[in-house]
N, C-alpha and C positions, 0 to 999 in steps of 0.2 A: 482233344477231349470234347465230347458232345455237350450241348447245354441241356439243363434240366427241361427246358420248354420244348426240346425236341425229342423227349422221351415219354414212353408210357409203359406202364407194367401190363403186360398181356396176360389176363387171368382166364386161361383157357378152362380151367377147372378149379373149383374151391380148393385152396390150400396148395396149389402147385403154381410157381412161376415158371412158365415154359420157355420165356425168352424175355430179354431187354431190347426192344425194337425201337429205332428211330421213328418218331411220329410227330405230326405238328399239333395234335391234341394234348396240350400241356398239362402235365400232372392229372391226368384223367383218373388214374387209380389212387394217387396219392390224396386227392381231393376227398376221397371217400373213406380215408383212415379215420378211426374215431378221434373225435376232439380236434382235428386239424383243419382249418379253413384258410390258412395263409396262402397267399399267392406268392410262389417261389419262382415265378417265370423269368425274373431278371437276376437270379442267382446262378453262378457257376456250378454245374454239378459236381466239379471237382472238389467243392468245398464240403461235399456230403459223402460222395461214394468213390471208390477206387477199384481198378482191376487187380486181380492177383498176379503174381509174377509170370505165370504161365498164360495169363490172358483168358482163362477158361471160366473164371467165376468174378462176380463182383462182391466187393465188402463195403458195408456201412462204416464210414469213418467214426471213430469216437466209441464204437461199441465195445464193451469188455464184459464177458469174454468175447473173443472174435467171432462174428457171425457172418459166414459166406453165403451168398445166395447162388446157387448153381444156375448156369445158363441154360443147360438141358433140364428137362422135366424131372422134378424130384419131389417128394413129399415133404411138407414143412408144417409147423404148427402156427396157424394164423395168428392167434393170441400173442404167441412169442413174439412173431415177426412185427406184429404192429406194435406192440409195447417197445421193442427195440428200436423200431424206426421212429417212433414218437419221441422216446428219449434222446437217441442220437441226434435227430434234426432239431428237437427243442433245444438241447445244450448248445449245439453249433449256432443256431439262429440267436440265442440269447447272447453269446459272445460277439457274433457279428453285428448285432444292432444294440451294443452297449450304450447305456444313457448316463454313465458315471463321469463323462468327460476324458476318459482314457483314449478314446479315438477322436481326432480332430476332424473338423469338417473338411471334405476333400473339394467342395465347391460352394459357390454362392446358394444360400438358402432361401429360395421364393416361398414367402407365406400365402401366396394366393389370394391377397386381399384380406387375409384374417389378422388379428391382433396376436401379438405376443403378450402373454399374460403372466401374472405372478411373479415378476423379475425381481431381483434383488439390486439395490442402489449401486452403482458403479463407484470405484475407489480409485482405480488406476487410470492413467492417461488413455489407455486403449480399451477400456471397459465401456459396454453399452451403458446408457443412462435410462433411468425410468421417469415417467411424467412428473412425478413429484419433485424430481430434481431439477426439471426443466422449470416447472412453474415457480420454483424458488429462485431462479436467476435475477438479478437485477442488472441495470444498466452498468454498475460498477464491475459486474463479472464479463460483459461483452464489449464494453465501450470505454471511453475515456473516464477516468475516476473522478468522483466528485471532489471539486476544489473551489476554494476561495481565490478568485481572480485579482480581486482588489478590495480595499478597505481604506477609507480616507475620512478625515474630520474637516470641519469648516466652522466658522462663527466669527463673532465681532471679537476683534483682537487676537484671532488664532494664528499661531505659528509654533513650529516644534521647538525653537528656543526662545524663552521668555526672560525678560528681566524679573528679578524677585520683586514681589508685590503686584506684579501685573494681573489683570483679571481677563479671563475669557469667557465670553456669554453667547447665548443664543446658539448653542452647539448643536451641530447636525453631523450626520454620518451617512456615507453612501458606500454600497457595496456591489460587487457583481460576482457571479459564479459560473462553474461548469455545472449545469442542471440546477433548478430551483431547489434550495433546501426544503426540508419538512418542518423545520423548527430552527429559529436563530434566537440569539440574545446577545446583548451587549452588557459588560460590567466595567466598573471603574475600580481602580486600585491606585495606591499612592506609596511613593518611596522616597529615600532621601531623609534630611532632617526636617522637623516640623515646628511650627509655632502656633501658639494660642490664637493668633489671628487668621490662621489658614482657613480657607472656604473650600469644601467638597462640593463636587457637582452632585446633581440629583439623580433620579431614575431615568432610564432609557424607555422610549416607546418605540417598538419596531414589530411590524406584521408582515403576513405574506403580501409580495414574494420576497420579503426581507432584504430589499435593496436600498431602502432609506430609512432613517431613524432620526429621532430628535431627543435631546437631553434637557430636562428641567434643571432650572437654577444655573449657576455659573461656578467656575473653578478659579480660585486666587491663592498663590502659594508664596510664602515668606522665607521658610526655612529658619534655622537658628544661626546665630553669629558663630562663624567658624566651623559650621557644620556642613554635611555633604549637600549639594544642590539637590532641592526637592523635585520630585517628578509626578507626573499623572500619567497613567496608561488606561486607555480604553481598549478592552480586549472583546472582539467578535468571536462568538461560537455558534457554528452552523452545522446541521445534521441532515445528511441524505444518505441513509445506510450506514456511512461512516461519519465520524465527527472531525471537523477541522477548525482551526482558529487562526485569527489574524489579530495583530495588535498595532496601535499607534501611540507612541509616547512622546510627551511634551515634558521639557526641563526648564525649571526657572533658575537662572545663575546670574552672576555678576559680571560687571564690566571690567576690562583691562584698560590701564591707563599708562601713558608715557610722554615724555617730553624733556626739554632743557629747562633746568631751574637754577636758581641762584643759592638755594638751600633746600634741604630735604623737606617735603611736605609734613606738616605736624598735625593736620585736622583734616576733616571729611571734605570741607570746602576746597582746601588747596589741593587735595588728590583729585577732586572732580573738575578742577580748573584746567588739568592736563588733557591732552587728546585722548579719546577713549574708543572702544569697539566692545559690543556685547558678544561674549563668546565663552564656551565651555574651555577652550584652548588657549594657555597662556603662551605656548610657543608661536612666534610670528616674527616679522621683520618690520621694525619702525624706522621711518625716515624722519630725520631731526635736524634742525639748524639752530646755532646759538653761538654767542661769542662769549668765551671765558665763563661757561656755565658747566653744571654737573648734568650727566644724563641721570634721568630718574625713570623707573617703572614701578607701577603698582598693580597688585592683582590679588584674589582671595587667598588668604594663608593656608586654607585648606588643601590646596593644590601642591604645596611643597615648595622647594627652594629652586629659583631659576639661576641660570648663569648666562653671561653675556660674552659677544664678542663683536668686533667690526665685520660686517658681511664681506666686505671687499677684500680686506687683508687677512682676515682671520685671527688677528690679534685680540686676545681676551680682555675683558674690561672688568677688573676687580670692583666690587661694591660693598657698601655697608648696609645691613638690612634692620629696619625698625618695623613696628607694626602701628597701624591707625584703624579705628572704627570708622567705617565709612557707612553713611545712612543715605539711602536714595530710594524714592518710590515706596517710602514707608517701610523699608526692610534695612535692617543693619547687619553688616558683615565685617569681620576682622580681615584687614589687608596688610600683606607685606609691602613695605615701602623699600625698594632697593634704589641706592644713590651711588653714583661712582665716586671713587676716592679722588679721581683727578678731575680738573676742569678741562673743557675742551672747546675749541673754536671750530665750529663744523657747519658746512653748507651741504643741505640735502644729503646727509651722510645716512647710509643704511646700517642699522645695529640689529643684531639677531638675538632674540630671546630663545633660550633653549631650556625646556622643561619637559 
């Protein structure tokens, strides 16, 4: 099939097409048809015209009723022919150059250094994006997410486990981040039992780059006798596009006591005469020695009832339980006093407390 760029319509006389002759002058006649200025030199003529079955005439595709153009000289109506050509080629080109997305790109689309304008925002992973979407990106979208790497407290008397009645003063905080936050603050909160003598910490002072802070005042917690251990929590809240939090908690608790005794302790001083360890956890192993004495263990009653066994043999140790109010460090708490029913002669014997 010849290409349109190789054809010209030989207008030997008005109203007569004498022949369709191969010629390198592309669309010489078509370019003179009324209202047509489109260059079709790259389009295959087969999209627009076809030969008859006998090969004697050409037909414009898409024309209804069918219009045949004789190869040999014949009289035709120029207006009818031009109208038919315009309609047929216009409809064919409109379908060939659709802009409604029904025809996919067949190759890369070079823009020749020009902008693509009036685009819509992409929503799917394979969509193109527009400038407003790119300028809305943050480091969270393209890099490691904002996070608090560390948050720690320090101060005079600071520790995460304190004895009831202890004070923590001159409190400071340090923090580190993945990227500097745009804002940050620290707040205090308190839990567990309370007492009228409790002292709450003051306000926090923190400023950019939010890596250090100081708290006014001090914190002292007593809790109530028989009540849950009091707590203080400092919570850091930092923001950089997203908001993150980190917290440090301090608990004020009581001591655990144990030893060999001739009789069950009956008061605070006798309880405190035993060996002690400051701990929230009653379960542990004690090493004791004594001759014809009772084993005794004392701990805050709010923790429940402990049981005992010899750590080496696993034999259980039955106990009788009484309670004593123990005052230490300005705080008073109710203690269980567990004393074995039997006397033992022990030398560096390990006894396990289970709770």
